[in-house]
Phi, psi and omega in degrees: 000140177235126184243134176245133173250118188261152169054041175275075188304322184269358180056052183237353189306315185280337181267338186268351181219166181265103179257011188300320181295324178289316184297334179291335186237001183209158172268127181252128176241127179254131177248122182267346181264177180236138179243126176265326187289123190299311183297321179293320178298314181297319178299321179293319188272348186305324184282354193262144178271329181220147182229136172252119180251143178265103181051226183259021185301315176243105178295137174249081181276174181303319183293343174269310184302319184290348180252016178240081187296335181275341187295126180230351183209136176235125172256116183248124181287135183098170186280339181211155179210099185287353181270000174259127177281096185294326179295316179296319178297316181297318181300328182262007178072025179271125178277142177236123179246143177249168182242176174292168184197155169210152188269357186309313182300321180291320177300315181294318180295323178305315180287328174300318180290317179302309184289321179295323178291314183296327183254010175054044188295320181294314180300316182289324176295318178297326178297316178300314181296330181273004179091008182264198182218212186298139181230350187212172174242124182277178180235140176281156174258342178302128179084356179271173182256125176259117178262118185252116174269101183100103186253044182268217184301319180274306183301324179296321179285325174299319178296319180301317179292324177301319177297323178296333176276000179087021180269152172270134186254125170239151187213153174206145163201171183295335182253354184288141175247162178298324180293316180294322178295316180298323179296333178264012180060040178234156177267125178280127181227170173286165179298315181298319180296322179300313181292328179288321189268331190289141170273330173227126173255122180238134190256127180218067182235154173279138178288125178208179177297332179285331185257348180298124181072017183299326178256105183238197183300322182295317180291317180296327180292339179281341187289149177293151179297343179263001186273163179229148178248135179233131179227111174242016182266273177215140185304312186293354174295331178255133173294107188299315181295322178296320179292319178302312181295322179297319180285322179299322180272000180056038178288338171233167185292326181171179177215157175224121185228144178243357187224152190216162177298315179242126179230136354301154183293129179305147186299329184259014183295141180302332179301338182282350186232355180287124185290333182262020176241129170258118183237137175234153191274063179049062181251014182304323181258001186272085179219146190303312183297318180291322175300322177298318177298310181305303189284326175295316179294321178295317179298318179296318181294317179293320178299317179295322179295318178299317178302321181288345179276345183294136180292147179294143180293000000 
């Protein structure tokens, strides 16, 4: 048996979880880099019977799955992975297992981004490192309006923390009702009203055909010049080019994003140079405790699958 662990950027998969049961019966290869080019990816994965993928870092689409004749098992970290073609996997008899998950790291990172953006923490830290001192004036969140797009497991907790900071919570999503918003101590508003009133707009929606491009030029144009946009969900929910133009013209105070249309972010992407953008490399789920859950569950699933492949005595 040959097992591949993909996109282990921090090189921690084998040390953060117990793979001993798998290692006794299979060869494990860990890849720390990321491959975008399809033919190169297929050439790398062709020898493997099972693959462990970290979230959506490496999509396993039909055009990849159909060219991997040995592949029989995929362990995907997290409860769902829209980048795996489940129909193609089923057609070829490939089993797909998911792992445990919790949203705490993403909730915490959302607030790290909100506060870091409002208080210009990166800019001020860089000033200190360069031998300087104060360069900007920050903004308080107390008494401001937090607009939450998606008041579910993540958005609901982000809203709860916002209330602790003294913010007024308004919310909208395609499925949200006034009753559900009230139960979360939030005011239900229309989408346009949310963008007009919010001092901080934070996005907590699942990427789907309904939400792709949901935040575009029209919505961004409604925002106050002092407002900020935060996205820790999925990049394509926001029209990337519209956000770039909005930030270039300084039509809003700034944005903080952890997710992008293309990941890893291309070296020459405008997001790397916009002064009013705080960007992090999709680290919302990259936390030690959650990684332990991901890799321990993946190792257990792969180990159980290997056991089931053993011939009966």
